[in-house]
N, C-alpha and C positions, 0 to 999 in steps of 0.2 A: 625869786620864784621861778624865773626862767631856767636857772641852773638846776634847781631841784627837780623841775619837771623833766629836763633833758636827761638827767642821771637816772631817774625812775623809769622813764620810757626805754632808755638804752639797756637797762637790766632785763626788761621783759621782751623787748623787740627782737633780740637776737635768737632766742630759743625757736621761735616760729620759722626762722629762716635757716636753721641748722641743716635740715635735709638738702635744701637748695645749695648751700655752701659746700656740703659734702659731694654733691653730684657735679657741680660746676667746677670747683677747685680741686677735686680729687683728694680731699682731706681724708686721713686715716681715722680710725676709731679714737685713738688717743688724741689726735689733733682736734677733733670736734669737741672732745671733753675739755681740752685746754683752752679753747676759744671762750668757753664760759667760766671754767674753774680759774683760769689765769687772771681774769678780771677780778673775780671774787677774792682771790688770794692777795693780789696787789692792793685792793681796796681795803681789805681787813688789816693787812700789815701796816698800812699808812695812816689809818683813821686817827688814832690817838696822837701820833706825832704831828699830823696835819693840823689838829686842833691847837697843839702847843706852838707850832710855828706861827699860827695866826696870832696867838697871844703875844708872842715875842716880837715879831717883825711887822705886825699890822694885819688886821683881818681883810681889809680891802685889797692890800697888796697880794696876799696869798690867794684870795678869791680870784683876782684877775689872772695870776699866774696859773691857777688851777683850771679856770675856764678856757684860757688861751691854749694851755697844754692838752686839755680834753678835746678841744676843737681840732688841734693839729693831729692828735692821735686818731680821731675819727676819720680825718682825711687819709691817714696812712692805712687804716682799716679798709676804707672804701677803694683805695687804689692798690691794695696788696697784690703782689705778683704771684704769690704762692702761699700755701697754708702756713708755712713757717713764719713768713712775714706778718700774716694775719694774727697768729698767736702772739708774736712779740708786740704788735701794735695794740692788741687787747690788754696785755699786761701793762703797757704804758698808759692806756686809757684808764685802767683801774687805779694806777698810781696817781694820775692827775685828779681823778674823782676824789681821792682821799685828801687832796689839798683843797679842793673846791667845796665839797659838801659840808665839812665841819664848820665852815665859816657862815653858812646860810643863816641858821638861827642865832648864831653869835651876833651877826650884823643886825638882826631884828632886835635883839636885846639891847644892843648899843644905841640903836637909832630911834626906837619908839619908847615914849614913856609908858609906865606900867598900865595905865588905864586904857591905852590904845592897843595893847598887844593882843588882847582877846580877839579883836577883829582881824588882826594880821594872821594869827594862828588858825582862825576859822578859814581864811582864804588859803592858807597853807594846806589845811586838811582837804579842801575842795580840790586843790591842785594835785595832791597825792592821789585822791580817789580817781581823778580824771586820768592821771598817768597810769594807774593800775588797769583801768579799763581799756584805754586807748593804745597802750603799748603793743599788745599781741595783735590787735586789729590793724594798727598802722603798719606793723611788720608784715602782716599777711598781704595787705593791699599793695605795698611797695614791691614785695617779691612777686606778686601775681601780675602786676602791671608791666614788669620788666622794662622800666623806663630807659629809653635810648639804648636798649639791648644790654643794659648793665646787670641784669639778673638780680642778685641779692645786694649788690653794692650800695644802692640808695638808702638802705636802712642805716648805714653809717654816714653817708654823704649829706643826709637831711640835717645832720647836727651842724654842718658848716654855717649856713645862714643864721641859724638859731644861736650858735656860739658866738659868731661875729657880732650879732646884735647885742647879746648879753655883755660882751666885752666892751663895746662902745658905750652902752647905757650904764654899765657898772662903773666905768672910769669916770663918767660925768656925774652920776647921781649918788653913789655910795660915799658916805663919810668915813674917813679912816678912824680906827679905834684899836687900842691895845689894852691888854691886861696890866694893871699896875704892878702886880707881883706874879709874873708868869713862872711856871716851873721850868726846869732845865730839860733839855732833850735827853733821851735814852736810846741813842742809835745802836748801841751794843744789844740792848734788849730787842729792838726791832729786827736786827740781823739774826739773832738766835731764834726768834719766832719764825721768821721767814725760812731760815735754813731747816729748822725742824719739820715744818709743814712740807717743804719741797722733798725732804728725804722720805716723808710718809706718802705724799701724793704721786710723785713721779713713778715709783715702782707700781703703785696701784693702777695707774693709767696705762702703763706700758707693759705690765707683767703678762697679761693675756697674750698679746702679740709676740712676745719674746719667749713664751713657754715658761714663765715664772722662773727666771734664773736665780742662782744663789745670791748674787749681789743685791737683788731686789729685796730678799728677806733680810740681808745684813743691813741694808739701808733703812728699812722700816724699824728694825730693832735699834739701830743707831739714833733714830729720831727720838726715842725715849731717853737716851743719854743726853741729847741736846736739850730736851725740855727739862731734864734734871739740872743741867748746867744753867738754864735760864732761871730756874727758882733760886739756885745758889747765888747767881749774880744779882738778882733783884733784891735779895736780902742784904747783900753787900751795898748795893746802890742806895737802899733805904737808910742804912746806917750812915753812909758817907755824905749824901746831900739831900735826902728826904724827897727825891723826885724820881721814883722808879717808874718804868713803863706799866708794870702790873703792881697794884697795891695789894701785897699778899695778905695783909691783916684783914682785908675784906672777906677772905674765905673762912674766917673764924665765925662769921655771921651765918647761921644755918640757912636762913631764907635766901641769902645771896649765893651761897655755894650751890644750893639746890637750883636756883634760878639760872645760874651759869650752865649747869648740866642740862636743864630744860632747853635753854636757848641753843646750845650746841647740838643736842639730839634733834630738835626741831629743825634746825638748819640742814642737818644731814637728810632728814625725811623729805624736805622741800627740794633739796638739790637732786635727790634721786628722782622724785616724781616728775618734775616739770620737764627735764630733758627726755626722760623715758616716754612720757606722754606724748610729746611732739613727734618723736620717732615712730611711736605706735600709730598715730593717726596718719602721718604723711608717708612713711615708708611701709609700715605694716598694712594699713588699710588702703593706701594709694590715694589719699585725699589731697586736693590742691591746698596751698597755704591759706587761701581765703576761707575755705570751708572749715579748716582746722582752727583758724583764728576766731571765727564767729562762734564755734562750738564752745570756746573758753569764756565767752561774755557772761553767761549765767554765773560762772564761778566768781568772776571779779565783782559782779554786782552783789552777790550774796556776801562776800567778804566785807565790802564796804558797809552794807546795811547792818550786818551782825556786829561789826566793830562799833558803830555808833550806839546801837542798842545796848551792847555789853557795858560800855563805859558809862553811859548816861542813866541807865535804868537797872540793869541786873547786878553788876558787881557791887554797887553801894548797898544793895539789899541782901545778896546771897554770898558775896565774897569769893573765896577760893573755889567753891562748888561750881561757879560759872566756868572757870578755866578747865576744871576737870570734865564738866559736861561737854565743853568744846572738844577736848581730846577724844572722848568717847563718841561724840558725833562725827568727828573725822574718821575714826575707826569704822563706824557704821557706813559712812559714805564710801570709804575704800572697799569694804566688803561687798557693798551693793554694786559698785563698779566692777569688781572682780566677778561677781555672779553674772552680770549682764555681758561682760566681755566673753565669758565662757559659754553662755547660752547662745548669744547671737553670732559669735565668731566674726567672720569677715563681712557679714551683712549688717552689722550694727549701724544704726543711723544716728546723726547728731541729737535729735530729739530724745532718743533713748538714753543718751548720756546725760541729759540735762538734770534729771533728778539726783543721781549720785554726785554730780559736780556741785549742785546747789547745796546738798547736805554737807559735802566736804568744805565748801566755801563758808557756810555758816559756822561750822566748827572752828575753822581757822580764824574767822573774825572774832569769835568769842574769846579765843586765846590771845591773839596778837595784840589787841588794843590795850587790855589792862595789865598785861604781864609785867611790863617795866615797873609800874607802881607797886605791884605785889612783891617783886624781887627786891626793890629798894627800901621796902618799909622798915627793915631792921638796920639799915646802913647808917652810920653816923653822919650828921649833917655835913661835916667838913669833907667827907669823901663822896658826896652824892654825884658830882660831875664826873669824877674818875670812874665810879662804879657804873654809871649809865653808859659811859663811853665804852667800857669793857664789855658790857652785856651785848651791845650791838656788834662789837668787834668779833666776839666768839661766835655769834650767830652767822656772820659772814664766813668765818673759818669753817664752821660746821657745814655751810652751804658748799664750800670748795671741796671738803672731804666727801660729802654726799655725791658730788659730781664725779669725783675720783672712783667712788664705789660702784658707779654705773657699769664699769668694766666687769665687775664681779657679779652683780645681781641681775644684769640685763644681757650685756654682750657675752658674758660667760655661758649663757644658755643658748646661744646661737651658733650653729655649726659653721665651719669654714666651707667655702666652695659650693655655696648653694646655687641651684638652678633658679631662674627667674620665678617660676611658679612655686618655688619653696619659700621664698623670702617672706611673703605675706604671713602665712601660717606660723613660720618661725618667730617673727616679730610679735605676733599676737600672743603666742605662748610665752615668750620671754617677758612681755608686758604683764601678763598674769602673775608670773613668778615674782617680778619686781614689786607688784602691788601687795603681795603677801608680806614682803620686807617692810613696805611702807606702813602696813597695818600693825606690824610688830613694833616698829619705831613709835607710832602714836600710842600704843598700849604702854610702852615704857615711860613715855611722857606723862601719861595719866598716873602712874605709880610715883614718879619723881615729884609730882605736884603735891603729894601728901606732906612733903618737907616744907612747902611754902606756908606762910602764915594764913590763918583762916580769913583774916581781913587785913587790908593794907593799913598800916599805921599812918595817920595823917600828919605826924609831926614834921614831915619834910616839906609840907606845903602850908602856906599861910602862917608860917611861924613868926614870932616876934623878932624884931631886928636883933641880930647878933653880929659880933665882929669876927671875921674870919681872917686868919693870918696869911693864908695862901689861897689863891683861886685855882680850882681844879681845871684840868683840861677837858676837852669834849671831843665828841665824834658824832656821827650820824646817830641820833638818839639823844645825846647830850649837846651836840652841835656847838661845841666851843665852850669857853670858860664862862660858866653861868655866874659863879660867885663873885667875880671881879667887878661886875657892873652894879652890885648893890641894889637890885631891884626885886620886886615881888615875884612870887611863884607864878609860873606860866606853864602852859602845856603845848605839846605839838611836836611829836617825834615820829619817826617812821622807821620800820625795819626794812630788810631787804626785799620782803615780799610785796611792798607797796601798800600795807595796811594802814589805815588811818586811826589816830586816836591815842597813841601811847602817851599818857600823861608824864610830864617830866618835871621832877622837883628842881627848884632853883634855889641856890644859897641866897640868903638875905643879908 
């Protein structure tokens, strides 16, 4: 639980400090994008492999390696001498999180009997909600206080005592477990995914600064070739040893293919919004970090409340319509925010932002919590773990892509060589332009949801005992190999946004 909380807080704590990092460290536009996108990319690329490594070499061992590496990477972030070192340390931090996070719920499955897991996952949900609310606020306080004159650095250094405590307690109290029939690693698949994303993201983030050179366009086109090679290799790997990184047969399931598209596009929308929103408040409006952090509290609370209501009351009764209502609610919230930003301009106050943020948060909670169940409803039982891991992986990749697109939809609207008095109005105008793109993204999500089943099929949960020949891998969302433990269905997964309540099917 300590590790899960640390990861969730770290994802949200950085955004609020980005303007301070830019001002203090002299980071360029592309560097501040990579401070967040680098973490998301490394995290996404390693999630499934991290789950498999735990199955093969022991979940406790991988957990301790992950939390130790995460703590070390946090120290490197805190003591970074320049923006380049900070970006590299953030990428390392994301890679270590991909080893640590997939073990969390796997260890819960291996440690607790089925009748006790409900209490554990209830605690996990509370931790997730606390992380979602406290991350931005904690980041704002640490940045505002400027402890020991360290400016933004304490947002990373705070992980050191927490990580060391987790390492000591984990080594003493966690029991080692492995999957009896773990799948093999697919390092070539991981390399191809990472290469393809880098070829796509790097030109997006650097293109504006460099005047969109020819090599950038060639690189982005080449990314499609790499992804084509990935598909061909995964087909070969499936025939050779049956353990590909991506189970391509899953895409023949209509609900899963649509769900992957929804998760990817949703990740893009969130990646754009959260970075742009922070820059708008702190650079455009000139607010201090604490004021910006407190402004986001209504959003986080609305997400958590709507997520619980969605899973427990609404989706069982209305099915897919709840998710589509969530997408339309987010569109309404974004358009309301756009109207207020245009009407009040530089004089807008936090209380005036509260209503659109609550509406957006409610929409996000309605979508995020039940989406995994809906997407997995048509997936064969033997591929449930692999599918849920892939869902959360593509959302992280979408998040990284959204952060890359900030160069186009936000910074692309800001002129170079601005005078101080021009910065605020330019950032406010660019924020309004970016919000229009976010509204379009949410509208696309609404349309994609028509391909989801009207109701989640419950055959993945509470099924009678069946024998599974191979245990699937996991990631954040599937959190390790579920099937190998031979236990009853449980719930408790979390997406990158820190929303609570994704129910997770477990093989029996």
